C-alpha positions as CSV (number, residue, x, y, z in Angstrom):
1,X,-21.2,2.0,26.5
2,X,-21.0,-1.4,24.8
3,X,-18.0,-2.0,22.5
4,X,-18.0,-4.5,19.6
5,X,-14.7,-5.7,18.2
6,X,-14.7,-6.1,14.4
7,X,-12.2,-7.5,11.9
8,X,-10.7,-9.6,14.6
9,X,-8.6,-12.4,13.0
10,X,-8.8,-10.6,9.7
11,X,-6.1,-7.9,10.4
12,X,-3.1,-7.6,12.7
13,X,-3.8,-7.6,16.4
14,X,-1.7,-4.5,16.6
15,X,-4.7,-2.5,15.2
16,X,-7.9,-2.8,17.3
17,X,-11.1,-1.9,15.5
18,X,-14.2,-1.4,17.6
19,X,-17.7,0.0,17.3
20,X,-18.9,2.0,20.3
21,X,-22.4,3.3,19.9
22,X,-22.4,5.5,16.7
23,X,-18.6,5.9,16.8
24,X,-15.9,3.7,15.2
25,X,-12.6,3.4,17.1
26,X,-9.2,2.5,15.6
27,X,-6.5,1.9,18.2
28,X,-2.8,1.5,17.4
29,X,-2.0,-1.3,19.8
30,X,1.7,-1.7,20.4
31,X,2.3,0.1,23.7
32,X,5.6,-1.6,24.3
33,X,6.9,0.3,21.3
34,X,4.9,3.4,22.0
35,X,2.5,2.3,19.3
36,X,5.1,2.7,16.6
37,X,3.2,2.1,13.3
38,X,4.2,-1.1,11.5
39,X,3.7,-2.3,7.9
40,X,0.8,-4.5,9.1
41,X,-0.9,-1.5,10.8
42,X,-0.6,0.6,7.7
43,X,-2.1,-2.3,5.7
44,X,-5.0,-2.7,8.1
45,X,-6.1,1.0,8.3
46,X,-8.0,1.1,4.9
47,X,-9.8,-2.1,5.9
48,X,-10.9,-0.6,9.2
49,X,-12.1,2.6,7.5
50,X,-14.0,0.6,4.8
51,X,-15.8,-1.4,7.5
52,X,-17.0,1.8,9.2
53,X,-18.0,3.4,5.9
54,X,-20.3,0.5,5.2
55,X,-22.0,0.9,8.6
56,X,-24.7,3.6,8.4
57,X,-24.8,3.8,12.2
58,X,-21.3,5.1,12.4
59,X,-21.3,8.9,12.4
60,X,-17.6,9.5,13.2
61,X,-14.3,7.6,13.6
62,X,-11.8,8.1,16.4
63,X,-8.1,7.2,16.1
64,X,-6.0,6.7,19.2
65,X,-3.1,4.8,20.8
66,X,-3.2,2.1,23.4
67,X,-2.0,2.9,26.9
68,X,-1.2,6.3,28.4
69,X,2.2,7.1,26.8
70,X,1.7,7.4,23.1
71,X,-0.7,8.1,20.3
72,X,1.8,6.9,17.6
73,X,5.5,7.5,18.2
74,X,6.4,7.2,14.6
75,X,7.3,4.4,12.3
76,X,8.5,1.0,13.7
77,X,12.2,1.5,13.3
78,X,12.9,-2.2,13.8
79,X,11.3,-2.9,10.4
80,X,13.5,-0.4,8.5
81,X,16.4,-2.8,7.6
82,X,14.0,-5.2,6.0
83,X,11.2,-3.0,4.7
84,X,12.8,0.4,4.1
85,X,16.1,-0.5,2.6
86,X,16.6,-1.0,-1.1
87,X,14.6,0.7,-3.9
88,X,12.0,-2.1,-4.3
89,X,11.4,-2.5,-0.5
90,X,11.1,1.2,0.0
91,X,8.7,1.6,-2.9
92,X,6.5,-1.2,-1.6
93,X,6.5,0.2,1.9
94,X,5.7,3.7,0.7
95,X,2.8,2.4,-1.5
96,X,1.1,0.7,1.5
97,X,1.7,3.7,3.9
98,X,0.6,6.2,1.3
99,X,-2.6,4.2,0.6
100,X,-3.4,4.2,4.3
101,X,-2.7,7.9,4.7
102,X,-4.9,8.7,1.7
103,X,-7.7,6.5,2.8
104,X,-7.8,8.4,6.1
105,X,-7.3,11.9,4.5
106,X,-10.1,11.3,1.9
107,X,-12.4,9.5,4.3
108,X,-16.0,10.7,3.9
109,X,-17.1,10.6,7.6
110,X,-15.6,12.9,10.3
111,X,-12.4,11.7,11.9
112,X,-10.9,12.7,15.2
113,X,-7.4,12.0,16.6
114,X,-7.5,11.4,20.4
115,X,-3.9,12.1,21.3
116,X,-2.3,11.2,24.6
117,X,1.5,11.2,24.9
118,X,3.9,10.9,21.9
119,X,2.7,12.0,18.5
120,X,5.8,11.8,16.5
121,X,6.8,11.5,12.8
122,X,4.3,9.1,11.1
123,X,2.0,9.6,14.1
124,X,1.9,13.3,13.4
125,X,1.0,12.6,9.8
126,X,-1.8,10.2,10.9
127,X,-3.1,12.9,13.2
128,X,-2.9,15.6,10.4
129,X,-5.0,13.3,8.2
130,X,-7.8,13.5,10.7
131,X,-10.3,16.3,10.7
132,X,-10.1,17.2,14.4
133,X,-7.1,16.7,16.8
134,X,-7.6,16.7,20.6
135,X,-4.7,16.2,22.9
136,X,-4.0,15.8,26.6
137,X,-1.7,18.4,28.3
138,X,1.2,16.0,28.5
139,X,1.3,15.2,24.8
140,X,4.4,16.0,22.7
141,X,4.7,16.5,18.9
142,X,7.6,16.4,16.4
143,X,8.5,15.5,12.8
144,X,12.1,14.2,13.2
145,X,12.7,13.0,9.7
146,X,15.8,15.1,9.5
147,X,17.3,13.3,12.5
148,X,17.0,10.0,10.7
149,X,17.8,11.0,7.1
150,X,14.7,9.4,5.7
151,X,12.4,10.8,3.0
152,X,9.1,12.4,4.0
153,X,6.5,11.9,1.4
154,X,4.9,14.9,-0.5
155,X,1.4,14.3,0.7
156,X,2.6,14.3,4.3
157,X,4.3,17.7,3.6
158,X,1.1,18.9,2.0
159,X,-0.8,17.9,5.2
160,X,1.6,19.9,7.3
161,X,1.6,23.0,5.2
162,X,-2.2,23.1,4.8
163,X,-2.6,22.7,8.6
164,X,0.0,25.2,9.9
165,X,1.0,27.3,6.9
166,X,4.3,27.3,5.0
167,X,6.2,29.4,7.6
168,X,5.4,27.2,10.6
169,X,5.8,24.0,8.5
170,X,9.4,25.1,7.6
171,X,10.3,25.6,11.2
172,X,8.7,22.3,12.4
173,X,10.4,20.3,9.6
174,X,13.8,22.0,9.4
175,X,14.5,22.0,13.1
176,X,12.9,18.7,14.0
177,X,12.0,20.3,17.3
178,X,9.8,18.6,19.8
179,X,6.8,20.7,20.9
180,X,4.7,20.5,24.1
181,X,0.9,20.4,23.6
182,X,0.4,24.1,24.3
183,X,3.1,24.9,21.8
184,X,1.6,22.6,19.2
185,X,-1.8,24.3,19.8
186,X,-0.2,27.7,19.2
187,X,1.3,26.5,15.9
188,X,-2.0,25.1,14.8
189,X,-1.0,21.5,14.8
190,X,-3.9,20.6,17.1
191,X,-7.4,22.0,17.8
192,X,-7.8,21.5,21.6
193,X,-5.6,20.8,24.6
194,X,-7.0,19.6,27.9
195,X,-6.0,21.5,31.0
196,X,-4.7,18.3,32.6
197,X,-2.9,15.1,31.5
198,X,-5.9,13.1,32.9
199,X,-7.3,10.7,30.3
200,X,-10.8,11.3,31.7
201,X,-10.5,15.0,30.8
202,X,-9.3,14.0,27.3
203,X,-12.3,11.7,26.8
204,X,-14.7,14.3,28.0
205,X,-13.3,16.8,25.5
206,X,-13.5,14.2,22.8
207,X,-17.1,13.4,23.7
208,X,-18.2,17.0,23.3
209,X,-17.0,17.0,19.7
210,X,-18.5,13.6,19.0
211,X,-21.9,14.8,20.4
212,X,-21.7,18.0,18.3
213,X,-20.9,16.0,15.1
214,X,-23.7,13.4,15.8
215,X,-26.2,16.3,16.1
216,X,-25.5,17.5,12.6
217,X,-26.7,16.2,9.2
218,X,-24.3,13.6,7.9
219,X,-24.8,14.5,4.2
220,X,-24.1,18.1,4.9
221,X,-20.9,17.2,6.8
222,X,-19.8,14.8,4.1
223,X,-20.3,17.5,1.4
224,X,-18.5,20.2,3.2
225,X,-15.6,17.9,4.1
226,X,-15.2,16.8,0.5
227,X,-15.2,20.5,-0.7
228,X,-12.5,21.4,1.9
229,X,-10.4,18.4,0.9
230,X,-10.7,19.4,-2.8
231,X,-9.4,22.9,-2.0
232,X,-6.4,21.3,-0.3
233,X,-5.3,19.2,-3.3
234,X,-1.9,19.6,-4.9
235,X,-1.9,21.9,-7.9
236,X,-1.2,20.7,-11.4
237,X,2.1,22.6,-11.4
238,X,3.6,20.3,-8.8
239,X,6.0,17.8,-10.3
240,X,4.9,14.7,-8.3
241,X,7.4,12.3,-9.9
242,X,10.3,14.6,-9.1
243,X,9.1,14.9,-5.5
244,X,8.9,11.1,-5.2
245,X,12.4,10.9,-6.6
246,X,13.7,13.2,-3.8
247,X,12.1,10.9,-1.2
248,X,13.8,7.8,-2.8
249,X,17.2,9.6,-2.9
250,X,16.9,10.1,0.9
251,X,16.3,6.4,1.4
252,X,19.3,5.5,-0.8
253,X,21.7,7.9,0.9
254,X,24.5,7.2,3.3
255,X,22.9,9.6,5.7
256,X,19.8,7.4,6.0
257,X,22.0,4.4,6.8
258,X,23.9,6.5,9.4
259,X,20.5,7.7,10.8
260,X,19.4,4.1,11.3
261,X,22.7,3.1,12.9
262,X,22.7,6.1,15.2
263,X,19.2,5.4,16.3
264,X,19.9,1.8,17.1
265,X,23.1,2.8,18.9
266,X,21.3,5.6,20.8
267,X,23.8,8.2,19.7
268,X,23.7,11.4,17.7
269,X,24.0,10.8,14.0
270,X,26.9,12.3,11.9
271,X,25.5,13.4,8.6
272,X,27.6,14.2,5.5
273,X,24.9,15.2,3.0
274,X,25.7,12.1,0.8
């Protein structure tokens, strides 16, 4: 199938945007860092989605990671000292990341996460913003925010809870456990796991869903998806400002600074709750 690169030179090279037939592809492209999502990647995601929205030929959008080892392994930790330290920097980063997440979550066309390898932290949230998640047998999943002392935004928690329910969300978040693909499927984090780690099997499973989607009426799918997303919205009783303040408190804490140091030094953090 022919592939046409779009937005080249307009966005970071770390996010590849391609049109393949009637499917748009967004590839997180930093395999040396296991496709850890950077500020520039976050900023480019809404632009890629907008380009596909304007193309009537595109019936679905696939998100994936470059290489064989990772979908997205989390946030790019190397940027934390510059972009996620200090109130103003954290607020600016959160605004861009939140905009990307919401653009994906609210996107009108069907979205599918093609997961092979690590799907960790921010990568897990990207996958949870997609409508359908398909993973290879060797993929692993975790939300290790607690191991780093960082704040995990309210909408990301909402995505986790609406996907797996409050009970499973609490276990996943509080333990920061890493789950194999079969375990993630049992928890409801993903829809389908291939029998093997072979990328060809993953692509075959993905193509089945793409063909099924392409055979359906786009306006019907758009309407149904919009209704489902409406039912998943946060209720008016949720104190959004207070939840945002909790996130900011995490980023201002000694534990967050210790989490960054421990990660860089490849040791276990020593948290004090301060």
